[in-house]
C-alpha positions, 0 to 999 in steps of 0.5 A: 611665033611658034618654036620647036626646040631640041634639048640635050639632057644630062644623060646625052639623050634629047628632048623635043618640044614646042612652045610659043614663048621659048625663053619662058619654056627654057627657064621652066626646064632649067628650074625643074618645072617640066616633069619629063626633064626635071631629073635630067638637068643640066640641059642645053639647047642645041637647036630651035626653029621658028614657025609662023603656023602652029600646025607646021610647028607641031608637024615638025615636032612630031616628025622629029620624034619619028625614026626618020626624024631622029636620023635627020636630027643627027645628020643635019641639026646637031 
């Protein structure tokens, strides 16, 4: 499985990411291993979705990072 997830960071911004092992990736974020979220802890998982296809997961993650994806996220996902 491939996962796409959204984290809410300390400064109330959102981080979008993808992973094959969601639990491990979240621990990496919480432990400060991921540089882009290291200084924005604590963080919380607000959404995740599972995909069977890596391509579909990466396309959805890319969509979430667009302006229309932000609107979809704010209206439907969080």
